[in-house]
Chimera marker file (.cmm) of the C-alpha trace (Angstrom):
<marker_set name="trace">
<marker id="1" x="-24.655" y="-116.942" z="149.100" r="1" g="1" b="0" radius="0.5"/>
<marker id="2" x="-26.585" y="-113.889" z="150.532" r="1" g="1" b="0" radius="0.5"/>
<marker id="3" x="-24.049" y="-111.656" z="152.601" r="1" g="1" b="0" radius="0.5"/>
<marker id="4" x="-26.271" y="-110.166" z="155.558" r="1" g="1" b="0" radius="0.5"/>
<marker id="5" x="-25.574" y="-106.451" z="155.991" r="1" g="1" b="0" radius="0.5"/>
<marker id="6" x="-24.589" y="-105.290" z="159.437" r="1" g="1" b="0" radius="0.5"/>
<marker id="7" x="-27.123" y="-102.630" z="161.435" r="1" g="1" b="0" radius="0.5"/>
<marker id="8" x="-25.033" y="-100.912" z="164.364" r="1" g="1" b="0" radius="0.5"/>
<marker id="9" x="-27.044" y="-101.061" z="168.067" r="1" g="1" b="0" radius="0.5"/>
<marker id="10" x="-27.399" y="-97.529" z="168.142" r="1" g="1" b="0" radius="0.5"/>
<marker id="11" x="-28.090" y="-94.884" z="165.415" r="1" g="1" b="0" radius="0.5"/>
<marker id="12" x="-27.944" y="-91.175" z="165.464" r="1" g="1" b="0" radius="0.5"/>
<marker id="13" x="-31.403" y="-89.907" z="164.071" r="1" g="1" b="0" radius="0.5"/>
<marker id="14" x="-29.491" y="-86.839" z="162.445" r="1" g="1" b="0" radius="0.5"/>
<marker id="15" x="-25.513" y="-87.522" z="162.080" r="1" g="1" b="0" radius="0.5"/>
<marker id="16" x="-25.577" y="-84.090" z="160.650" r="1" g="1" b="0" radius="0.5"/>
<marker id="17" x="-26.225" y="-82.221" z="163.391" r="1" g="1" b="0" radius="0.5"/>
<marker id="18" x="-22.772" y="-83.597" z="165.195" r="1" g="1" b="0" radius="0.5"/>
<marker id="19" x="-20.901" y="-82.649" z="161.842" r="1" g="1" b="0" radius="0.5"/>
<marker id="20" x="-19.909" y="-79.381" z="162.969" r="1" g="1" b="0" radius="0.5"/>
<marker id="21" x="-19.188" y="-80.493" z="166.636" r="1" g="1" b="0" radius="0.5"/>
<marker id="22" x="-16.843" y="-83.187" z="165.135" r="1" g="1" b="0" radius="0.5"/>
<marker id="23" x="-15.042" y="-80.146" z="163.041" r="1" g="1" b="0" radius="0.5"/>
<marker id="24" x="-14.481" y="-78.259" z="166.112" r="1" g="1" b="0" radius="0.5"/>
<marker id="25" x="-15.585" y="-79.460" z="169.466" r="1" g="1" b="0" radius="0.5"/>
<marker id="26" x="-14.759" y="-76.439" z="171.293" r="1" g="1" b="0" radius="0.5"/>
<marker id="27" x="-16.721" y="-74.508" z="168.842" r="1" g="1" b="0" radius="0.5"/>
<marker id="28" x="-19.095" y="-73.588" z="171.871" r="1" g="1" b="0" radius="0.5"/>
<marker id="29" x="-16.498" y="-73.026" z="174.046" r="1" g="1" b="0" radius="0.5"/>
<marker id="30" x="-14.617" y="-69.831" z="173.470" r="1" g="1" b="0" radius="0.5"/>
<marker id="31" x="-12.908" y="-69.102" z="176.160" r="1" g="1" b="0" radius="0.5"/>
<marker id="32" x="-11.800" y="-72.899" z="176.107" r="1" g="1" b="0" radius="0.5"/>
<marker id="33" x="-10.719" y="-72.552" z="172.278" r="1" g="1" b="0" radius="0.5"/>
<marker id="34" x="-8.542" y="-69.622" z="172.888" r="1" g="1" b="0" radius="0.5"/>
<marker id="35" x="-6.849" y="-71.062" z="175.934" r="1" g="1" b="0" radius="0.5"/>
<marker id="36" x="-5.690" y="-74.063" z="173.872" r="1" g="1" b="0" radius="0.5"/>
<marker id="37" x="-5.055" y="-71.307" z="171.288" r="1" g="1" b="0" radius="0.5"/>
<marker id="38" x="-2.439" y="-69.517" z="173.067" r="1" g="1" b="0" radius="0.5"/>
<marker id="39" x="-1.485" y="-72.766" z="174.783" r="1" g="1" b="0" radius="0.5"/>
<marker id="40" x="-0.937" y="-75.141" z="171.930" r="1" g="1" b="0" radius="0.5"/>
<marker id="41" x="1.985" y="-73.550" z="169.938" r="1" g="1" b="0" radius="0.5"/>
<marker id="42" x="4.283" y="-74.070" z="172.743" r="1" g="1" b="0" radius="0.5"/>
<marker id="43" x="3.930" y="-77.793" z="173.109" r="1" g="1" b="0" radius="0.5"/>
<marker id="44" x="3.198" y="-78.116" z="169.145" r="1" g="1" b="0" radius="0.5"/>
<marker id="45" x="7.399" y="-78.657" z="168.591" r="1" g="1" b="0" radius="0.5"/>
<marker id="46" x="7.934" y="-82.633" z="169.115" r="1" g="1" b="0" radius="0.5"/>
<marker id="47" x="10.951" y="-83.187" z="170.883" r="1" g="1" b="0" radius="0.5"/>
<marker id="48" x="11.202" y="-86.606" z="168.094" r="1" g="1" b="0" radius="0.5"/>
<marker id="49" x="10.826" y="-85.218" z="165.062" r="1" g="1" b="0" radius="0.5"/>
<marker id="50" x="9.122" y="-88.536" z="162.804" r="1" g="1" b="0" radius="0.5"/>
<marker id="51" x="11.748" y="-90.095" z="160.154" r="1" g="1" b="0" radius="0.5"/>
<marker id="52" x="11.580" y="-92.603" z="157.561" r="1" g="1" b="0" radius="0.5"/>
<marker id="53" x="13.671" y="-94.659" z="156.819" r="1" g="1" b="0" radius="0.5"/>
<marker id="54" x="15.085" y="-96.408" z="153.408" r="1" g="1" b="0" radius="0.5"/>
<marker id="55" x="17.240" y="-97.834" z="151.642" r="1" g="1" b="0" radius="0.5"/>
<marker id="56" x="18.730" y="-98.574" z="147.493" r="1" g="1" b="0" radius="0.5"/>
<marker id="57" x="21.336" y="-100.648" z="146.207" r="1" g="1" b="0" radius="0.5"/>
<marker id="58" x="23.746" y="-97.703" z="146.767" r="1" g="1" b="0" radius="0.5"/>
<marker id="59" x="22.826" y="-95.995" z="149.935" r="1" g="1" b="0" radius="0.5"/>
<marker id="60" x="20.457" y="-95.874" z="152.939" r="1" g="1" b="0" radius="0.5"/>
<marker id="61" x="18.285" y="-92.745" z="153.677" r="1" g="1" b="0" radius="0.5"/>
<marker id="62" x="17.134" y="-91.332" z="157.169" r="1" g="1" b="0" radius="0.5"/>
<marker id="63" x="14.486" y="-87.964" z="156.337" r="1" g="1" b="0" radius="0.5"/>
<marker id="64" x="13.248" y="-86.096" z="159.691" r="1" g="1" b="0" radius="0.5"/>
<marker id="65" x="10.506" y="-83.614" z="159.660" r="1" g="1" b="0" radius="0.5"/>
<marker id="66" x="11.854" y="-80.619" z="161.570" r="1" g="1" b="0" radius="0.5"/>
<marker id="67" x="9.403" y="-77.753" z="159.975" r="1" g="1" b="0" radius="0.5"/>
<marker id="68" x="10.790" y="-74.208" z="160.737" r="1" g="1" b="0" radius="0.5"/>
<marker id="69" x="14.078" y="-74.977" z="161.911" r="1" g="1" b="0" radius="0.5"/>
<marker id="70" x="16.883" y="-73.630" z="159.948" r="1" g="1" b="0" radius="0.5"/>
<marker id="71" x="20.295" y="-75.577" z="158.824" r="1" g="1" b="0" radius="0.5"/>
<marker id="72" x="22.392" y="-73.427" z="161.618" r="1" g="1" b="0" radius="0.5"/>
<marker id="73" x="20.615" y="-74.851" z="163.894" r="1" g="1" b="0" radius="0.5"/>
<marker id="74" x="20.934" y="-78.776" z="162.985" r="1" g="1" b="0" radius="0.5"/>
<marker id="75" x="23.613" y="-80.530" z="164.630" r="1" g="1" b="0" radius="0.5"/>
<marker id="76" x="24.522" y="-84.446" z="163.212" r="1" g="1" b="0" radius="0.5"/>
<marker id="77" x="26.480" y="-86.292" z="164.773" r="1" g="1" b="0" radius="0.5"/>
<marker id="78" x="27.620" y="-90.137" z="164.286" r="1" g="1" b="0" radius="0.5"/>
<marker id="79" x="29.543" y="-92.237" z="167.105" r="1" g="1" b="0" radius="0.5"/>
<marker id="80" x="29.902" y="-95.911" z="167.596" r="1" g="1" b="0" radius="0.5"/>
<marker id="81" x="27.094" y="-96.206" z="164.638" r="1" g="1" b="0" radius="0.5"/>
<marker id="82" x="24.705" y="-94.199" z="166.305" r="1" g="1" b="0" radius="0.5"/>
<marker id="83" x="23.325" y="-91.033" z="164.241" r="1" g="1" b="0" radius="0.5"/>
<marker id="84" x="22.397" y="-88.645" z="166.581" r="1" g="1" b="0" radius="0.5"/>
<marker id="85" x="20.147" y="-85.200" z="164.993" r="1" g="1" b="0" radius="0.5"/>
<marker id="86" x="19.641" y="-82.665" z="167.089" r="1" g="1" b="0" radius="0.5"/>
<marker id="87" x="18.355" y="-78.954" z="166.691" r="1" g="1" b="0" radius="0.5"/>
<marker id="88" x="17.079" y="-75.857" z="168.589" r="1" g="1" b="0" radius="0.5"/>
<marker id="89" x="14.368" y="-73.887" z="167.798" r="1" g="1" b="0" radius="0.5"/>
<marker id="90" x="12.636" y="-71.007" z="169.294" r="1" g="1" b="0" radius="0.5"/>
<marker id="91" x="9.264" y="-71.241" z="170.405" r="1" g="1" b="0" radius="0.5"/>
<marker id="92" x="7.108" y="-67.674" z="171.077" r="1" g="1" b="0" radius="0.5"/>
<marker id="93" x="4.165" y="-68.373" z="173.333" r="1" g="1" b="0" radius="0.5"/>
<marker id="94" x="2.098" y="-65.238" z="173.327" r="1" g="1" b="0" radius="0.5"/>
<marker id="95" x="4.648" y="-62.603" z="174.949" r="1" g="1" b="0" radius="0.5"/>
<marker id="96" x="7.158" y="-65.276" z="176.273" r="1" g="1" b="0" radius="0.5"/>
<marker id="97" x="9.603" y="-67.395" z="174.183" r="1" g="1" b="0" radius="0.5"/>
<marker id="98" x="11.335" y="-70.495" z="175.084" r="1" g="1" b="0" radius="0.5"/>
<marker id="99" x="14.110" y="-72.340" z="173.428" r="1" g="1" b="0" radius="0.5"/>
<marker id="100" x="13.071" y="-76.041" z="172.595" r="1" g="1" b="0" radius="0.5"/>
<marker id="101" x="15.496" y="-78.923" z="171.643" r="1" g="1" b="0" radius="0.5"/>
<marker id="102" x="14.200" y="-81.937" z="169.115" r="1" g="1" b="0" radius="0.5"/>
<marker id="103" x="16.639" y="-84.612" z="168.650" r="1" g="1" b="0" radius="0.5"/>
<marker id="104" x="16.124" y="-88.314" z="167.355" r="1" g="1" b="0" radius="0.5"/>
<marker id="105" x="19.117" y="-90.750" z="167.348" r="1" g="1" b="0" radius="0.5"/>
<marker id="106" x="18.872" y="-93.822" z="165.140" r="1" g="1" b="0" radius="0.5"/>
<marker id="107" x="21.135" y="-97.356" z="165.030" r="1" g="1" b="0" radius="0.5"/>
<marker id="108" x="22.942" y="-97.744" z="162.148" r="1" g="1" b="0" radius="0.5"/>
<marker id="109" x="23.648" y="-101.203" z="160.802" r="1" g="1" b="0" radius="0.5"/>
<marker id="110" x="27.662" y="-101.721" z="160.532" r="1" g="1" b="0" radius="0.5"/>
<marker id="111" x="27.323" y="-101.424" z="156.530" r="1" g="1" b="0" radius="0.5"/>
<marker id="112" x="27.623" y="-97.493" z="156.723" r="1" g="1" b="0" radius="0.5"/>
<marker id="113" x="30.433" y="-95.984" z="155.120" r="1" g="1" b="0" radius="0.5"/>
<marker id="114" x="31.183" y="-93.065" z="157.363" r="1" g="1" b="0" radius="0.5"/>
<marker id="115" x="33.385" y="-91.061" z="154.993" r="1" g="1" b="0" radius="0.5"/>
<marker id="116" x="30.678" y="-90.487" z="152.612" r="1" g="1" b="0" radius="0.5"/>
<marker id="117" x="27.864" y="-89.369" z="154.850" r="1" g="1" b="0" radius="0.5"/>
<marker id="118" x="26.175" y="-86.159" z="153.659" r="1" g="1" b="0" radius="0.5"/>
<marker id="119" x="22.579" y="-84.079" z="154.845" r="1" g="1" b="0" radius="0.5"/>
<marker id="120" x="20.956" y="-81.706" z="153.165" r="1" g="1" b="0" radius="0.5"/>
<marker id="121" x="17.895" y="-79.837" z="154.625" r="1" g="1" b="0" radius="0.5"/>
<marker id="122" x="15.197" y="-78.382" z="152.275" r="1" g="1" b="0" radius="0.5"/>
<marker id="123" x="11.482" y="-77.818" z="153.065" r="1" g="1" b="0" radius="0.5"/>
<marker id="124" x="11.668" y="-78.260" z="156.635" r="1" g="1" b="0" radius="0.5"/>
<marker id="125" x="12.811" y="-82.105" z="155.765" r="1" g="1" b="0" radius="0.5"/>
<marker id="126" x="16.560" y="-83.056" z="156.815" r="1" g="1" b="0" radius="0.5"/>
<marker id="127" x="17.547" y="-86.184" z="154.279" r="1" g="1" b="0" radius="0.5"/>
<marker id="128" x="20.620" y="-87.757" z="155.708" r="1" g="1" b="0" radius="0.5"/>
<marker id="129" x="22.316" y="-90.017" z="152.835" r="1" g="1" b="0" radius="0.5"/>
<marker id="130" x="24.385" y="-92.840" z="154.288" r="1" g="1" b="0" radius="0.5"/>
<marker id="131" x="26.571" y="-94.725" z="151.701" r="1" g="1" b="0" radius="0.5"/>
<marker id="132" x="26.978" y="-98.311" z="151.876" r="1" g="1" b="0" radius="0.5"/>
<marker id="133" x="30.015" y="-100.037" z="152.049" r="1" g="1" b="0" radius="0.5"/>
<marker id="134" x="31.335" y="-101.737" z="148.847" r="1" g="1" b="0" radius="0.5"/>
<marker id="135" x="32.153" y="-105.111" z="149.821" r="1" g="1" b="0" radius="0.5"/>
<marker id="136" x="28.444" y="-105.089" z="151.439" r="1" g="1" b="0" radius="0.5"/>
<marker id="137" x="26.704" y="-104.163" z="148.072" r="1" g="1" b="0" radius="0.5"/>
<marker id="138" x="24.977" y="-106.664" z="146.110" r="1" g="1" b="0" radius="0.5"/>
<marker id="139" x="26.630" y="-108.677" z="143.668" r="1" g="1" b="0" radius="0.5"/>
<marker id="140" x="25.120" y="-108.807" z="140.026" r="1" g="1" b="0" radius="0.5"/>
<marker id="141" x="26.612" y="-112.032" z="138.522" r="1" g="1" b="0" radius="0.5"/>
<marker id="142" x="25.242" y="-112.898" z="135.074" r="1" g="1" b="0" radius="0.5"/>
<marker id="143" x="24.017" y="-116.488" z="134.079" r="1" g="1" b="0" radius="0.5"/>
<marker id="144" x="25.915" y="-117.376" z="130.612" r="1" g="1" b="0" radius="0.5"/>
<link id1="1" id2="2" r="1" g="1" b="0" radius="0.2"/>
<link id1="2" id2="3" r="1" g="1" b="0" radius="0.2"/>
<link id1="3" id2="4" r="1" g="1" b="0" radius="0.2"/>
<link id1="4" id2="5" r="1" g="1" b="0" radius="0.2"/>
<link id1="5" id2="6" r="1" g="1" b="0" radius="0.2"/>
<link id1="6" id2="7" r="1" g="1" b="0" radius="0.2"/>
<link id1="7" id2="8" r="1" g="1" b="0" radius="0.2"/>
<link id1="8" id2="9" r="1" g="1" b="0" radius="0.2"/>
<link id1="9" id2="10" r="1" g="1" b="0" radius="0.2"/>
<link id1="10" id2="11" r="1" g="1" b="0" radius="0.2"/>
<link id1="11" id2="12" r="1" g="1" b="0" radius="0.2"/>
<link id1="12" id2="13" r="1" g="1" b="0" radius="0.2"/>
<link id1="13" id2="14" r="1" g="1" b="0" radius="0.2"/>
<link id1="14" id2="15" r="1" g="1" b="0" radius="0.2"/>
<link id1="15" id2="16" r="1" g="1" b="0" radius="0.2"/>
<link id1="16" id2="17" r="1" g="1" b="0" radius="0.2"/>
<link id1="17" id2="18" r="1" g="1" b="0" radius="0.2"/>
<link id1="18" id2="19" r="1" g="1" b="0" radius="0.2"/>
<link id1="19" id2="20" r="1" g="1" b="0" radius="0.2"/>
<link id1="20" id2="21" r="1" g="1" b="0" radius="0.2"/>
<link id1="21" id2="22" r="1" g="1" b="0" radius="0.2"/>
<link id1="22" id2="23" r="1" g="1" b="0" radius="0.2"/>
<link id1="23" id2="24" r="1" g="1" b="0" radius="0.2"/>
<link id1="24" id2="25" r="1" g="1" b="0" radius="0.2"/>
<link id1="25" id2="26" r="1" g="1" b="0" radius="0.2"/>
<link id1="26" id2="27" r="1" g="1" b="0" radius="0.2"/>
<link id1="27" id2="28" r="1" g="1" b="0" radius="0.2"/>
<link id1="28" id2="29" r="1" g="1" b="0" radius="0.2"/>
<link id1="29" id2="30" r="1" g="1" b="0" radius="0.2"/>
<link id1="30" id2="31" r="1" g="1" b="0" radius="0.2"/>
<link id1="31" id2="32" r="1" g="1" b="0" radius="0.2"/>
<link id1="32" id2="33" r="1" g="1" b="0" radius="0.2"/>
<link id1="33" id2="34" r="1" g="1" b="0" radius="0.2"/>
<link id1="34" id2="35" r="1" g="1" b="0" radius="0.2"/>
<link id1="35" id2="36" r="1" g="1" b="0" radius="0.2"/>
<link id1="36" id2="37" r="1" g="1" b="0" radius="0.2"/>
<link id1="37" id2="38" r="1" g="1" b="0" radius="0.2"/>
<link id1="38" id2="39" r="1" g="1" b="0" radius="0.2"/>
<link id1="39" id2="40" r="1" g="1" b="0" radius="0.2"/>
<link id1="40" id2="41" r="1" g="1" b="0" radius="0.2"/>
<link id1="41" id2="42" r="1" g="1" b="0" radius="0.2"/>
<link id1="42" id2="43" r="1" g="1" b="0" radius="0.2"/>
<link id1="43" id2="44" r="1" g="1" b="0" radius="0.2"/>
<link id1="44" id2="45" r="1" g="1" b="0" radius="0.2"/>
<link id1="45" id2="46" r="1" g="1" b="0" radius="0.2"/>
<link id1="46" id2="47" r="1" g="1" b="0" radius="0.2"/>
<link id1="47" id2="48" r="1" g="1" b="0" radius="0.2"/>
<link id1="48" id2="49" r="1" g="1" b="0" radius="0.2"/>
<link id1="49" id2="50" r="1" g="1" b="0" radius="0.2"/>
<link id1="50" id2="51" r="1" g="1" b="0" radius="0.2"/>
<link id1="51" id2="52" r="1" g="1" b="0" radius="0.2"/>
<link id1="52" id2="53" r="1" g="1" b="0" radius="0.2"/>
<link id1="53" id2="54" r="1" g="1" b="0" radius="0.2"/>
<link id1="54" id2="55" r="1" g="1" b="0" radius="0.2"/>
<link id1="55" id2="56" r="1" g="1" b="0" radius="0.2"/>
<link id1="56" id2="57" r="1" g="1" b="0" radius="0.2"/>
<link id1="57" id2="58" r="1" g="1" b="0" radius="0.2"/>
<link id1="58" id2="59" r="1" g="1" b="0" radius="0.2"/>
<link id1="59" id2="60" r="1" g="1" b="0" radius="0.2"/>
<link id1="60" id2="61" r="1" g="1" b="0" radius="0.2"/>
<link id1="61" id2="62" r="1" g="1" b="0" radius="0.2"/>
<link id1="62" id2="63" r="1" g="1" b="0" radius="0.2"/>
<link id1="63" id2="64" r="1" g="1" b="0" radius="0.2"/>
<link id1="64" id2="65" r="1" g="1" b="0" radius="0.2"/>
<link id1="65" id2="66" r="1" g="1" b="0" radius="0.2"/>
<link id1="66" id2="67" r="1" g="1" b="0" radius="0.2"/>
<link id1="67" id2="68" r="1" g="1" b="0" radius="0.2"/>
<link id1="68" id2="69" r="1" g="1" b="0" radius="0.2"/>
<link id1="69" id2="70" r="1" g="1" b="0" radius="0.2"/>
<link id1="70" id2="71" r="1" g="1" b="0" radius="0.2"/>
<link id1="71" id2="72" r="1" g="1" b="0" radius="0.2"/>
<link id1="72" id2="73" r="1" g="1" b="0" radius="0.2"/>
<link id1="73" id2="74" r="1" g="1" b="0" radius="0.2"/>
<link id1="74" id2="75" r="1" g="1" b="0" radius="0.2"/>
<link id1="75" id2="76" r="1" g="1" b="0" radius="0.2"/>
<link id1="76" id2="77" r="1" g="1" b="0" radius="0.2"/>
<link id1="77" id2="78" r="1" g="1" b="0" radius="0.2"/>
<link id1="78" id2="79" r="1" g="1" b="0" radius="0.2"/>
<link id1="79" id2="80" r="1" g="1" b="0" radius="0.2"/>
<link id1="80" id2="81" r="1" g="1" b="0" radius="0.2"/>
<link id1="81" id2="82" r="1" g="1" b="0" radius="0.2"/>
<link id1="82" id2="83" r="1" g="1" b="0" radius="0.2"/>
<link id1="83" id2="84" r="1" g="1" b="0" radius="0.2"/>
<link id1="84" id2="85" r="1" g="1" b="0" radius="0.2"/>
<link id1="85" id2="86" r="1" g="1" b="0" radius="0.2"/>
<link id1="86" id2="87" r="1" g="1" b="0" radius="0.2"/>
<link id1="87" id2="88" r="1" g="1" b="0" radius="0.2"/>
<link id1="88" id2="89" r="1" g="1" b="0" radius="0.2"/>
<link id1="89" id2="90" r="1" g="1" b="0" radius="0.2"/>
<link id1="90" id2="91" r="1" g="1" b="0" radius="0.2"/>
<link id1="91" id2="92" r="1" g="1" b="0" radius="0.2"/>
<link id1="92" id2="93" r="1" g="1" b="0" radius="0.2"/>
<link id1="93" id2="94" r="1" g="1" b="0" radius="0.2"/>
<link id1="94" id2="95" r="1" g="1" b="0" radius="0.2"/>
<link id1="95" id2="96" r="1" g="1" b="0" radius="0.2"/>
<link id1="96" id2="97" r="1" g="1" b="0" radius="0.2"/>
<link id1="97" id2="98" r="1" g="1" b="0" radius="0.2"/>
<link id1="98" id2="99" r="1" g="1" b="0" radius="0.2"/>
<link id1="99" id2="100" r="1" g="1" b="0" radius="0.2"/>
<link id1="100" id2="101" r="1" g="1" b="0" radius="0.2"/>
<link id1="101" id2="102" r="1" g="1" b="0" radius="0.2"/>
<link id1="102" id2="103" r="1" g="1" b="0" radius="0.2"/>
<link id1="103" id2="104" r="1" g="1" b="0" radius="0.2"/>
<link id1="104" id2="105" r="1" g="1" b="0" radius="0.2"/>
<link id1="105" id2="106" r="1" g="1" b="0" radius="0.2"/>
<link id1="106" id2="107" r="1" g="1" b="0" radius="0.2"/>
<link id1="107" id2="108" r="1" g="1" b="0" radius="0.2"/>
<link id1="108" id2="109" r="1" g="1" b="0" radius="0.2"/>
<link id1="109" id2="110" r="1" g="1" b="0" radius="0.2"/>
<link id1="110" id2="111" r="1" g="1" b="0" radius="0.2"/>
<link id1="111" id2="112" r="1" g="1" b="0" radius="0.2"/>
<link id1="112" id2="113" r="1" g="1" b="0" radius="0.2"/>
<link id1="113" id2="114" r="1" g="1" b="0" radius="0.2"/>
<link id1="114" id2="115" r="1" g="1" b="0" radius="0.2"/>
<link id1="115" id2="116" r="1" g="1" b="0" radius="0.2"/>
<link id1="116" id2="117" r="1" g="1" b="0" radius="0.2"/>
<link id1="117" id2="118" r="1" g="1" b="0" radius="0.2"/>
<link id1="118" id2="119" r="1" g="1" b="0" radius="0.2"/>
<link id1="119" id2="120" r="1" g="1" b="0" radius="0.2"/>
<link id1="120" id2="121" r="1" g="1" b="0" radius="0.2"/>
<link id1="121" id2="122" r="1" g="1" b="0" radius="0.2"/>
<link id1="122" id2="123" r="1" g="1" b="0" radius="0.2"/>
<link id1="123" id2="124" r="1" g="1" b="0" radius="0.2"/>
<link id1="124" id2="125" r="1" g="1" b="0" radius="0.2"/>
<link id1="125" id2="126" r="1" g="1" b="0" radius="0.2"/>
<link id1="126" id2="127" r="1" g="1" b="0" radius="0.2"/>
<link id1="127" id2="128" r="1" g="1" b="0" radius="0.2"/>
<link id1="128" id2="129" r="1" g="1" b="0" radius="0.2"/>
<link id1="129" id2="130" r="1" g="1" b="0" radius="0.2"/>
<link id1="130" id2="131" r="1" g="1" b="0" radius="0.2"/>
<link id1="131" id2="132" r="1" g="1" b="0" radius="0.2"/>
<link id1="132" id2="133" r="1" g="1" b="0" radius="0.2"/>
<link id1="133" id2="134" r="1" g="1" b="0" radius="0.2"/>
<link id1="134" id2="135" r="1" g="1" b="0" radius="0.2"/>
<link id1="135" id2="136" r="1" g="1" b="0" radius="0.2"/>
<link id1="136" id2="137" r="1" g="1" b="0" radius="0.2"/>
<link id1="137" id2="138" r="1" g="1" b="0" radius="0.2"/>
<link id1="138" id2="139" r="1" g="1" b="0" radius="0.2"/>
<link id1="139" id2="140" r="1" g="1" b="0" radius="0.2"/>
<link id1="140" id2="141" r="1" g="1" b="0" radius="0.2"/>
<link id1="141" id2="142" r="1" g="1" b="0" radius="0.2"/>
<link id1="142" id2="143" r="1" g="1" b="0" radius="0.2"/>
<link id1="143" id2="144" r="1" g="1" b="0" radius="0.2"/>
</marker_set>
């Protein structure tokens, strides 16, 4: 069986000419590039940090990316099976300073044991460990 080769309708004659522009689209506009560099640090702080959720047999884990935030600025609350993580960060944009608040709320399953929840902040990654209730853990039954 022969496989047909796809040929796009439009091909650039020399794609190497576009390489620098694709890597730095504002290189030809230094004033615009400087304006964006001055403006982007204030915008770069997301109000919703990225989060990963996973589990093993004994725990659920919630990991949040909060780079540049000290552990004293992090606030973690659990209310009605909703885990709320929030933090304040001071952002400098040129000569001005402002406070940005980031927050993320996650609905938790009813199998979380509230008494054993712990949190650890290391290298900009906040890991919240949520233990499962004993009655909800899978039980291994041996075959005789």
